[in-house]
C-alpha positions in Angstrom: -2.8 3.1 -23.4 -4.4 1.9 -20.1 -3.3 3.0 -16.6 -1.9 -0.5 -15.9 0.3 -0.3 -19.1 1.5 3.2 -18.1 2.4 2.0 -14.6 4.2 -1.1 -16.0 6.5 0.9 -18.4 10.1 1.6 -17.5 10.0 5.4 -16.7 13.7 5.6 -17.7 12.8 4.7 -21.3 13.4 8.3 -22.6 16.9 8.1 -21.1 17.6 4.9 -23.1 16.4 6.5 -26.3 18.8 9.4 -25.6 21.6 6.9 -25.0 21.0 5.4 -28.4 20.9 8.7 -30.1 24.1 9.8 -28.4 25.8 6.5 -29.4 24.9 6.9 -33.1 26.1 10.5 -33.1 29.4 9.7 -31.4 29.9 6.7 -33.8 29.6 9.0 -36.8 32.2 11.4 -35.2 34.5 8.4 -34.4 34.3 7.1 -38.0 34.9 10.5 -39.4 38.0 10.9 -37.2 39.4 7.6 -38.4 38.7 8.5 -42.0 40.5 11.8 -41.7 43.6 10.4 -40.0 43.8 6.9 -41.4 47.1 7.5 -43.1 48.7 8.7 -39.9 48.0 5.6 -37.8 50.7 3.0 -37.3 48.2 0.3 -38.0 45.4 1.6 -40.2 43.8 -1.8 -40.5 43.4 -2.1 -36.8 41.8 1.3 -36.7 39.2 0.2 -39.2 38.7 -3.1 -37.3 38.0 -1.1 -34.2 35.5 1.1 -36.2 33.8 -2.1 -37.4 33.5 -3.4 -33.9 32.1 -0.1 -32.7 29.6 0.0 -35.6 28.5 -3.6 -34.8 28.1 -3.0 -31.1 26.2 0.2 -31.8 23.7 -1.8 -33.9 23.4 -4.4 -31.2 22.8 -1.9 -28.4 20.4 0.1 -30.6 18.2 -3.0 -30.9 18.6 -4.1 -27.2 18.2 -0.7 -25.6 15.0 0.1 -27.5 13.3 -3.0 -26.0 12.6 -2.9 -22.3 12.7 -6.7 -21.8 16.2 -6.9 -23.3 17.8 -4.3 -21.1 19.5 -6.9 -18.9 22.2 -6.1 -16.4 24.8 -8.1 -18.2 24.3 -6.3 -21.4 25.3 -3.0 -19.8 28.2 -4.6 -18.1 29.4 -6.0 -21.4 28.9 -2.5 -22.9 31.2 -1.0 -20.3 33.8 -3.7 -20.7 33.8 -3.9 -24.5 34.1 -0.1 -24.8 37.0 0.0 -22.4 38.7 -2.9 -24.3 38.4 -1.1 -27.6 39.8 2.1 -26.0 42.8 0.2 -24.8 43.8 -0.7 -28.4 44.7 2.9 -28.9 48.5 2.4 -28.1 48.5 -0.2 -30.9 46.8 2.2 -33.4 48.1 5.7 -32.7 51.6 6.7 -33.7 54.1 8.3 -31.4 53.6 11.6 -33.2 49.8 11.4 -32.6 50.4 10.8 -28.9 52.7 13.8 -28.7 50.0 15.9 -30.4 47.3 14.6 -28.0 45.4 13.1 -30.8 42.0 11.6 -29.8 41.9 8.0 -28.8 40.6 5.5 -31.3 37.2 5.4 -29.7 37.0 9.2 -29.2 33.7 10.4 -27.6 32.0 7.1 -28.4 33.5 5.9 -25.1 31.3 8.4 -23.2 28.1 6.4 -23.7 28.6 3.4 -21.3 28.4 5.5 -18.1 25.1 6.9 -19.3 23.8 3.5 -20.0 25.0 2.2 -16.7 23.3 5.2 -14.9 20.0 4.5 -16.7 20.1 0.8 -15.7 21.7 0.8 -12.3 21.1 4.3 -11.0 23.6 6.8 -9.7 26.0 4.3 -8.1 26.2 2.2 -11.3 26.7 5.3 -13.4 29.6 6.6 -11.2 31.3 3.2 -11.1 31.1 2.9 -14.9 32.4 6.5 -15.2 35.4 5.7 -13.0 36.2 2.5 -14.9 36.1 4.4 -18.2 38.3 7.1 -16.7 40.9 4.5 -15.6 40.8 3.0 -19.1 41.4 6.4 -20.6 44.5 6.8 -18.4 45.9 3.5 -19.5 45.1 4.2 -23.2 46.8 7.6 -22.9 49.9 6.0 -21.3 49.9 8.9 -18.7 47.7 10.8 -16.3 47.5 14.5 -17.2 45.0 17.3 -16.9 43.1 16.1 -20.0 42.7 12.6 -18.6 41.5 14.0 -15.3 39.0 16.3 -17.0 37.6 13.4 -19.1 37.3 11.3 -15.9 35.3 14.1 -14.2 33.0 14.4 -17.2 32.5 10.6 -17.5 31.7 10.2 -13.8 29.4 13.2 -13.7 27.4 12.1 -16.7 26.9 8.7 -15.1 25.9 10.3 -11.8 23.4 12.7 -13.3 21.7 10.2 -15.6 21.6 7.7 -12.7 20.0 10.2 -10.4 17.4 11.0 -13.1 16.6 7.4 -13.7 16.2 6.7 -10.0 14.0 9.7 -9.6 11.9 8.6 -12.5 11.5 5.1 -11.1 10.5 6.4 -7.7 8.0 8.7 -9.2 6.6 5.9 -11.2 6.3 3.7 -8.1 4.5 6.5 -6.3 2.1 6.9 -9.3 1.5 3.1 -9.3 0.7 3.2 -5.6 -1.6 6.1 -6.1 -3.4 4.2 -8.8 -3.8 1.1 -6.6 -5.1 3.3 -3.7 -7.6 5.0 -6.0 -8.8 1.6 -7.3 -9.0 0.2 -3.8 -10.9 3.2 -2.6 -13.4 3.0 -5.5 -14.0 -0.7 -4.8 -14.4 0.0 -1.1 -16.9 2.7 -1.8 -18.8 0.5 -4.1 -18.9 -2.3 -1.5 -19.8 0.2 1.2 -22.8 1.4 -0.8 -24.0 -2.1 -1.4 -23.5 -3.2 2.2 -25.1 -0.1 3.6 -28.2 -0.7 1.5 -28.5 -4.3 2.6 -26.5 -5.8 5.5 -26.0 -2.8 7.7 -29.7 -1.8 7.5 -30.7 -5.4 8.5 -28.2 -5.4 11.4 -29.5 -2.0 12.6 -33.1 -3.2 12.5 -32.2 -6.4 14.4 -30.4 -4.3 17.0 -33.4 -1.9 17.5 -36.1 -4.6 17.4 -34.2 -7.0 19.6 -33.7 -4.3 22.3 -37.4 -3.6 22.2 -38.4 -7.3 22.8 -35.8 -8.0 25.5 -34.8 -11.4 26.7 -32.8 -13.6 24.3 -33.7 -11.1 21.5 -31.8 -8.4 23.5 -28.7 -10.7 23.4 -29.1 -11.0 19.6 -29.5 -7.2 19.5 -26.1 -6.8 21.3 -24.4 -9.2 18.9 -25.9 -7.4 15.9 -24.7 -4.1 17.3 -21.1 -5.4 17.6 -21.2 -6.7 14.1 -22.6 -3.5 12.8 -19.7 -1.6 14.4 -17.2 -4.0 12.9 -18.7 -4.0 9.5 -18.9 -0.2 9.4 -15.2 0.0 10.3 -14.3 -2.5 7.6 -16.1 -0.8 4.7 -15.7 2.8 5.8 -12.0 3.1 6.9 -9.9 4.7 4.2 -7.0 2.6 2.9 -3.6 3.7 4.2 -1.6 5.6 1.6 2.0 4.6 1.0 3.0 8.1 0.0 2.8 9.5 3.5 5.1 7.1 5.3 2.4 4.6 6.4 0.2 7.0 8.4 -3.6 6.9 8.9 -6.3 9.2 10.1 -7.3 8.4 13.7 -10.3 10.7 13.5 -11.8 8.6 10.6 -11.0 5.3 12.3 -13.0 6.4 15.3 -15.9 8.1 13.5 -16.8 4.9 11.7 -17.6 3.3 15.1 -20.4 5.8 15.7 -24.0 4.5 16.0 -27.2 6.0 17.1 -26.2 5.0 20.7 -22.5 5.8 20.4 -21.5 9.3 19.6 -18.0 10.3 18.5 -16.6 13.9 18.8 -13.3 14.7 17.1 -11.3 17.7 15.8 -12.4 19.1 12.5 -9.2 18.1 10.7 -7.4 14.8 10.3 -5.4 13.4 13.2 -2.6 11.5 11.4 -0.5 9.0 13.3 1.4 5.9 12.3 -1.0 3.3 10.9 -0.1 0.8 13.6 -0.9 3.3 16.4 -4.2 4.1 14.7 -5.1 0.5 14.5 -4.3 -0.1 18.2 -6.3 2.9 19.4 -9.3 2.1 17.2 -9.2 -1.4 18.7 -9.1 0.0 22.2 -12.2 2.2 21.5 -14.0 -0.7 19.8 -13.4 -3.0 22.8 -14.6 -0.3 25.2 -17.8 0.1 23.2 -18.3 -3.6 23.0 -18.1 -3.7 26.8 -20.8 -1.0 26.9 -23.1 -3.2 24.8 -22.3 -6.3 26.9 -22.4 -4.9 30.4 -24.3 -1.6 30.4 -27.4 -2.9 28.7 -29.0 -2.2 25.3 -30.3 1.2 26.3 -27.0 2.6 27.5 -25.4 5.3 25.5 -21.7 6.2 25.1 -19.7 9.2 24.1 -16.2 9.1 22.6 -14.1 12.3 22.6 -10.8 12.6 20.7 -8.4 15.4 21.5 -5.3 16.2 19.6 -3.0 18.0 22.0 0.6 19.3 21.4 2.5 16.2 22.5 -0.2 13.5 23.0 -3.5 12.1 21.9 -6.3 11.9 24.5 -9.3 9.7 24.0 -12.2 9.6 26.5 -14.9 6.9 26.4 -17.8 7.6 28.7 -21.1 5.8 29.1 -24.3 6.2 31.2 -24.5 2.6 32.3 -24.7 1.2 35.8 -20.9 1.5 36.3 -18.4 -1.1 37.5 -18.4 -2.3 41.1 -15.1 -2.0 43.0 -12.9 -5.0 42.4 -15.0 -6.3 39.5 -12.2 -6.0 37.0 -9.7 -7.8 39.2 -12.2 -10.7 39.7 -12.9 -10.8 35.9 -9.2 -11.1 35.2 -8.8 -13.9 37.7 -11.7 -15.7 36.1 -10.0 -15.5 32.7 -12.0 -12.6 31.2 -9.1 -10.5 30.0 -10.9 -8.1 27.7 -10.1 -5.0 29.7 -6.7 -6.3 30.9 -5.4 -7.2 27.5 -7.5 -5.5 24.8 -7.6 -2.2 26.5 -4.9 -1.8 29.1 -2.3 -4.0 27.3 -2.7 -2.1 24.0 -2.3 1.3 25.7 0.7 0.2 27.6 2.3 -1.1 24.4 2.0 2.4 23.0 3.8 3.9 26.0 0.4 5.4 27.0 -1.5 5.7 30.2 -5.1 4.8 31.0 -7.3 5.8 33.9 -10.8 4.7 35.0 -13.5 6.6 36.8 -16.6 4.6 37.7 -18.8 3.5 40.5 -22.2 1.9 41.0 -24.8 4.0 39.2 -22.2 6.5 38.0 -21.4 5.1 34.6 -17.9 4.4 33.4 -15.3 6.8 32.0 -12.0 5.7 30.4 -9.3 8.3 29.7 -6.6 7.1 27.4 -3.4 9.2 26.9 -0.9 8.2 24.2 2.2 10.2 23.3 2.8 11.2 19.7 5.7 9.4 18.0 8.3 12.1 18.8 7.2 12.3 22.4 7.2 8.5 22.7 10.8 8.4 21.5 11.8 11.0 24.0 10.1 9.2 26.9 11.8 5.9 25.9 15.2 7.6 25.9 14.5 9.1 29.3 13.6 5.7 30.7 16.8 4.2 29.2 18.8 6.9 30.8 17.2 6.4 34.2 17.7 2.6 33.9 21.4 3.2 33.1 21.9 5.4 36.1 20.1 2.9 38.3 22.4 0.1 37.1 25.5 2.2 37.7 
């Protein structure tokens, strides 16, 4: 059986087979009870009619519950309703003496199966509701509420609850397995593409970048563009897919390391730096924009260094280059002229993450960006503090 077939199967199937086996065993017990006490019933013919209905429905559910495509919601609902209806015929079948002697109801333990089926199909909530319904039907069939009825109600409800919890757990585990299989397949395909692209496209882009920088002029501009595309392509083929099993987190360290080139060095902690995937994507975009600016404005010979620090309550990223630096007021002029790369792609993204960014630069001194972004728990605390300060100000 293939992995896809395993992932597509209902993981609660063993519970359904157990339900079928229990129904057959309880049917045999119910028929034996009727056979042993047939002469004592006030309407023996009705007792055998109920037995016939129970036998027929057992045959139907045996066929239906063994086939995954036939396990419809309405079948289980009918199962619960039909069983309760057959149980409610007990006052018409049992004699007064049998009621006084607490004789089993006409359905006996056969009525314990529907809560289990409901739990397997609907989960814990469905199993509990079916158990409660069967408990109420038991009370009406007994014509009184006593300790035995209460005990049966607890057992019926508990069985539906436990089977429902087991079915839900099995389905969640199956979903996690399917997600792991998809992630594994995506990773394998990404690695295959990465090998192919590295052996062809990336090598060509790297050669264009190096040779273009050597020739200068328009070739240098092509070299800059080739360098940008090399960074983007490395990021595309090298970043690990986000796993759904860890709450949608990703490794910031890996997202930054794929942007390293011979000119751009990335230093990071030895272990993973896991953050929400959206935060990782934004920070990776900030660093990418900063490195693109180095290519565009610092020249093809400029080098850059990226430092990632994982502190107790925040993430610190430093991007430094050895270019000519930024003249005072140059960023403001660029923003007024409509060049919003720094204002939006860098400062805007950092602000959206409740972070801060500082710039140290000057003519001939290179450029250094320091980005500080709080970790999720710290970001929540800061937002709460801002709301509290805002509330006090309004009062």
